[in-house]
C-alpha positions in Angstrom: -4.9 -4.8 6.9 -7.5 -2.2 4.9 -9.1 -1.3 2.3 -7.4 1.4 0.2 -7.9 3.2 -3.0 -4.0 3.5 -5.2 -4.3 7.3 -5.1 -1.4 7.9 -7.4 2.7 7.2 -7.5 5.7 8.4 -5.4 8.8 9.7 -6.8 12.0 10.5 -4.7 15.0 12.5 -5.8 16.2 10.5 -2.8 15.1 8.2 -0.3 15.9 5.5 1.4 18.6 2.5 -0.2 16.2 -0.1 0.4 12.8 1.7 -1.5 15.8 1.0 -4.6 13.5 -1.7 -6.1 10.2 -0.6 -5.0 7.1 1.6 -6.7 6.0 3.4 -4.1 2.4 4.3 -4.5 0.4 6.3 -2.7 -3.0 4.8 -1.1 -6.3 6.1 0.6 -7.8 3.6 3.1 -11.0 3.8 2.5 -14.4 2.2 4.3 -16.9 -0.4 3.4 -18.8 1.8 0.7 -16.0 3.7 -0.6 -15.4 6.7 1.4 -12.0 8.0 2.6 -11.4 7.1 6.1 -7.9 8.6 7.5 -4.7 10.0 6.0 -3.2 8.8 2.8 -0.6 6.2 3.4 3.0 5.7 1.2 3.2 2.1 0.2 5.7 -0.4 -1.9 3.9 -2.2 -4.4 5.0 -5.2 -5.6 1.9 -6.2 -7.7 1.7 -3.5 -10.1 -1.7 -1.7 -8.6 -3.2 0.8 -11.0 -4.2 4.5 -10.4 -8.0 4.2 -8.7 -7.7 0.5 -8.2 -8.3 -0.8 -4.7 -5.9 -2.7 -3.3 -5.6 -4.3 0.3 -2.5 -2.6 2.6 -0.4 -4.1 6.1 1.0 -2.0 7.9 2.8 -5.4 9.6 6.3 -3.5 9.3 8.7 -6.6 10.0 6.9 -8.4 6.7 7.3 -5.4 5.2 11.2 -5.6 5.9 11.4 -8.6 5.6 10.0 -7.5 2.2 12.6 -5.3 1.2 15.0 -7.5 2.5 16.5 -4.7 5.4 16.2 -5.5 8.8 16.7 -1.2 9.7 14.0 -0.4 6.5 11.8 2.9 7.0 9.1 0.9 5.3 5.9 0.4 7.3 3.0 -0.2 4.6 3.3 -2.6 1.7 0.4 -3.2 -1.0 -0.3 -7.0 -0.1 -3.2 -8.0 -2.7 -5.5 -6.3 -5.5 -9.3 -6.3 -5.5 -10.6 -7.9 -7.9 -14.2 -7.7 -6.8 -15.5 -6.8 -3.3 -19.5 -7.0 -2.1 -20.3 -3.9 0.1 -21.0 -5.6 3.8 -18.5 -8.5 3.1 -15.3 -8.3 5.8 -12.0 -8.3 4.2 
């Protein structure tokens, strides 16, 4: 699991059928002080995270495939929660 910030929504004219009912968001992994760490990732979001909100994302592909209900889905990342408060220096 990683702490990330939502940087935008993804709109696709063509996408895998397992993504049809899902909102796709661009998430930028961030460090403890909020600085960007690594490349942005695309995640499915059922929580309705808003722009620039901090979220917890998971790269557990098996859990993401279970969420979409398709064993052969290419999904990898999913938003597991929205961060209400984050105390710097504390582990998430």
